[in-house]
N, CA and C of each residue as an Amber inpcrd file, in Angstrom:
protein
   243
-174.8170000  28.8110000 -23.5850000-174.9980000  27.3810000 -23.7680000
-173.8060000  26.8150000 -24.5280000-173.4370000  25.5780000 -24.2330000
-172.2820000  24.9710000 -24.8920000-172.5760000  24.5320000 -26.3220000
-171.5130000  24.4340000 -27.0990000-171.5950000  23.9230000 -28.4620000
-171.1630000  22.4650000 -28.4460000-171.9540000  21.6180000 -29.0720000
-171.6430000  20.1960000 -29.1550000-171.5090000  19.7800000 -30.6070000
-170.6460000  18.8330000 -30.8450000-170.4830000  18.2410000 -32.1690000
-171.0730000  16.8400000 -32.1070000-171.9490000  16.5530000 -33.0440000
-172.5280000  15.2180000 -33.1520000-172.0320000  14.5760000 -34.4420000
-171.7330000  13.2920000 -34.3770000-171.2360000  12.5500000 -35.5280000
-172.2090000  11.4280000 -35.8570000-172.5160000  11.2740000 -37.1260000
-173.3920000  10.2070000 -37.6040000-172.5620000   9.2310000 -38.4350000
-172.4380000   7.9980000 -37.9620000-171.6740000   6.9890000 -38.7060000
-172.3580000   6.5970000 -40.0060000-173.6820000   6.6840000 -40.0520000
-174.4200000   6.2820000 -41.2450000-174.0700000   7.1220000 -42.4660000
-173.7700000   8.4080000 -42.2510000-173.4520000   9.2640000 -43.3990000
-172.0830000   9.9450000 -43.2810000-171.3800000   9.7450000 -42.1610000
-170.0540000  10.3130000 -41.9820000-170.0350000  11.8090000 -41.7420000
-171.1900000  12.4010000 -41.4190000-171.2650000  13.8490000 -41.2300000
-171.1550000  14.2170000 -39.7560000-170.5360000  15.3580000 -39.5100000
-170.4880000  15.9650000 -38.1840000-171.2440000  17.2760000 -38.2490000
-172.0300000  17.5450000 -37.2020000-172.8310000  18.7610000 -37.1420000
-172.6330000  19.3950000 -35.7770000-172.3680000  20.7150000 -35.7480000
-172.2410000  21.4580000 -34.5010000-173.5800000  22.1020000 -34.1670000
-174.0100000  21.9460000 -32.9220000-175.2420000  22.5760000 -32.4630000
-175.0240000  23.1500000 -31.0630000-175.7880000  24.1690000 -30.7510000
-175.7540000  24.7820000 -29.4280000-177.0390000  24.3790000 -28.7140000
-176.8910000  23.8150000 -27.5190000-178.0680000  23.4600000 -26.7270000
-177.6850000  23.3180000 -25.2650000-178.6940000  23.2180000 -24.4180000
-178.4800000  23.0840000 -22.9810000-177.7130000  21.8070000 -22.6770000
-176.9510000  21.8300000 -21.5860000-176.1670000  20.6600000 -21.1890000
-177.0740000  19.4600000 -20.8990000-178.2990000  19.7000000 -20.4780000
-179.2210000  18.6230000 -20.1400000-179.8350000  17.9530000 -21.3660000
-179.6300000  18.5230000 -22.5370000-180.1800000  17.9790000 -23.7810000
-179.1390000  17.1250000 -24.4780000-179.5840000  16.0070000 -25.0440000
-178.6810000  15.1920000 -25.8480000-179.4800000  14.5320000 -26.9690000
-179.0420000  14.7520000 -28.1910000-179.6700000  14.1150000 -29.3390000
-179.1460000  12.6910000 -29.4720000-180.0150000  11.7820000 -29.8760000
-179.5980000  10.3930000 -30.0650000-179.7890000   9.9150000 -31.4900000
-180.5520000  10.6680000 -32.2910000-180.8000000  10.2390000 -33.6700000
-180.5170000  11.3760000 -34.6540000-180.2770000  10.9870000 -35.8890000
-180.0230000  11.9420000 -36.9640000-181.2190000  12.8700000 -37.1540000
-182.4250000  12.3440000 -37.0570000-183.6320000  13.1550000 -37.2210000
-183.7360000  14.2460000 -36.1650000-183.4610000  13.9090000 -34.9040000
-183.4770000  14.9070000 -33.8270000-182.4350000  15.9900000 -34.0990000
-181.2460000  15.5620000 -34.4930000-180.1530000  16.4870000 -34.7620000
-180.5020000  17.4340000 -35.9100000-181.0380000  16.8790000 -36.9780000
-181.4120000  17.7090000 -38.1290000-182.4860000  18.7240000 -37.7480000
-183.4150000  18.3210000 -36.8930000-184.4710000  19.2200000 -36.4530000
-183.8870000  20.3930000 -35.6660000-182.9870000  20.1210000 -34.7210000
-182.3750000  21.1750000 -33.9170000-181.4660000  22.0670000 -34.7650000
-180.7050000  21.4570000 -35.6890000-179.7630000  22.2100000 -36.5280000
-180.4470000  22.8770000 -37.7160000-181.7280000  22.5670000 -37.9260000
-182.5000000  23.1090000 -39.0410000-181.8510000  22.7730000 -40.3880000
-181.5170000  21.4760000 -40.5450000-180.9690000  20.9790000 -41.8070000
-181.8080000  19.7980000 -42.2850000-181.7130000  19.4830000 -43.5570000
-182.4580000  18.3630000 -44.1280000-181.7670000  17.0470000 -43.7870000
-182.5520000  16.0120000 -43.5600000-182.0020000  14.6810000 -43.2500000
-181.3360000  14.0470000 -44.4610000-181.7310000  14.4810000 -45.6490000
-181.1710000  13.8970000 -46.8610000-181.5700000  12.4390000 -46.9860000
-180.6630000  11.6160000 -47.4530000-180.9520000  10.1930000 -47.6540000
-180.7390000   9.3580000 -46.3900000-180.2120000   9.9730000 -45.3370000
-179.9520000   9.2600000 -44.0890000-181.2580000   9.0530000 -43.3300000
-181.4570000   7.8470000 -42.8360000-182.6540000   7.5300000 -42.0630000
-182.7190000   8.3940000 -40.8090000-183.8780000   8.9710000 -40.4920000
-183.9990000   9.8210000 -39.3040000-183.6790000   9.1090000 -37.9920000
-183.8220000   7.7740000 -37.9680000-183.5440000   7.0470000 -36.7240000
-182.0930000   6.5620000 -36.6160000-181.2290000   6.9920000 -37.5580000
-179.8070000   6.6290000 -37.4970000-179.2000000   7.2420000 -36.2340000
-178.4130000   6.4720000 -35.4820000-177.8460000   6.9970000 -34.2390000
-176.7390000   8.0250000 -34.4860000-176.6330000   8.9840000 -33.5780000
-175.5600000   9.9690000 -33.5960000-174.8070000   9.8980000 -32.2730000
-173.5400000  10.3140000 -32.3080000-172.6740000  10.2800000 -31.1390000
-172.2790000  11.7090000 -30.7950000-172.5050000  12.1150000 -29.5470000
-172.1180000  13.4580000 -29.1160000-170.6360000  13.4720000 -28.7740000
-169.9310000  14.4630000 -29.3220000-168.5120000  14.6300000 -29.0700000
-168.2810000  16.0410000 -28.5690000-167.1550000  16.2810000 -27.9530000
-166.8100000  17.6310000 -27.5310000-166.4430000  18.4390000 -28.7630000
-167.0680000  19.5740000 -28.9230000-166.7940000  20.4230000 -30.0740000
-165.4350000  21.0890000 -29.9290000-164.7710000  21.3310000 -31.0280000
-163.4760000  22.0020000 -31.0150000-163.5940000  23.3890000 -30.4020000
-164.7110000  24.0710000 -30.6100000-164.8830000  25.4090000 -30.0550000
-164.9300000  25.3500000 -28.5330000-165.4820000  24.2970000 -27.9680000
-165.5510000  24.1700000 -26.5140000-164.1670000  24.0180000 -25.9120000
-163.2420000  23.4440000 -26.6510000-161.8970000  23.2490000 -26.1290000
-161.0930000  24.5520000 -26.0990000-161.6100000  25.6320000 -26.6890000
-160.9320000  26.9280000 -26.6760000-161.1570000  27.6920000 -25.3810000
-162.0990000  27.2390000 -24.5580000-162.3920000  27.9320000 -23.3120000
-161.2920000  27.6230000 -22.3060000-160.5880000  28.6280000 -21.8100000
-159.5080000  28.3730000 -20.8600000-160.0500000  27.8660000 -19.5310000
-159.2800000  27.0230000 -18.8930000-159.6740000  26.4730000 -17.6040000
-159.8980000  27.6180000 -16.6300000-161.0800000  27.6650000 -16.0390000
-161.4060000  28.7070000 -15.0860000-161.8560000  30.0020000 -15.7310000
-161.8610000  30.0550000 -17.0730000-162.2390000  31.2830000 -17.7620000
-163.6300000  31.1930000 -18.3270000-163.9850000  32.2030000 -19.1030000
-165.3070000  32.2440000 -19.6950000-165.2730000  32.0940000 -21.2000000
-164.1240000  31.9880000 -21.7880000-164.0580000  31.7260000 -23.2090000
-163.6560000  32.9020000 -24.0570000-163.8290000  32.7420000 -25.3830000
-163.3260000  33.7140000 -26.3360000-163.9710000  35.0920000 -26.2320000
-165.1190000  35.2070000 -25.5620000-165.7910000  36.4980000 -25.4960000
-165.3210000  37.3410000 -24.3160000-164.3040000  36.9010000 -23.6540000
-163.7910000  37.6990000 -22.5450000-163.8420000  36.9250000 -21.2480000
-163.5070000  37.5830000 -20.1990000-163.5050000  36.9430000 -18.8970000
-162.1360000  37.0580000 -18.2700000-161.9560000  36.3740000 -17.1710000
-160.7420000  36.5410000 -16.4010000-159.6120000  35.6360000 -16.8260000
-159.8570000  34.6530000 -17.6640000-158.7990000  33.7130000 -18.0130000
-158.6770000  32.6850000 -16.9170000-157.9410000  32.9490000 -15.8960000
-157.8910000  32.0660000 -14.7480000-156.7770000  31.0510000 -14.8530000
-156.9720000  30.0230000 -15.6060000-155.9740000  28.9710000 -15.7070000
-155.8220000  28.2370000 -14.3910000-154.7790000  27.4690000 -14.2700000
-154.5990000  26.6320000 -13.0890000-154.2200000  27.4340000 -11.8510000
-153.6050000  28.6070000 -12.0330000-153.1560000  29.3860000 -10.8830000
-154.1560000  30.4590000 -10.4780000-155.2040000  30.6440000 -11.2830000
-156.2160000  31.6320000 -10.9720000-155.8790000  33.0340000 -11.4390000
-154.7070000  33.2410000 -11.9940000-154.3150000  34.5550000 -12.5010000
-154.7540000  34.7680000 -13.9300000-154.4210000  35.8690000 -14.4890000
-154.7980000  36.1850000 -15.8490000-153.8460000  35.6580000 -16.9010000
-152.8740000  34.8150000 -16.4950000-151.8510000  34.3690000 -17.4410000
-152.3590000  33.2750000 -18.3800000-153.4470000  32.5760000 -18.0140000
-153.9950000  31.5350000 -18.8790000-153.2410000  30.2310000 -18.8200000
-152.3970000  30.0430000 -17.8170000-151.6380000  28.7910000 -17.7240000
-152.5230000  27.6380000 -17.2890000
């Protein structure tokens, strides 16, 4: 499953969570529940914005990511280009 980064403007915090591509959190309360963290002083209904996580950008085009795989890249070879 992919890792997503959510940002909350109300408190300026970013939280990374792993979930299915079909799932998307829209509020701080939902995010805190999935991440198993306390909401703190931020209202649970505060909106959050889903962003691409930095870890997701490490997956090479056509590859499977840091845990191994063929690499692939644009030419389909193992060079990672």
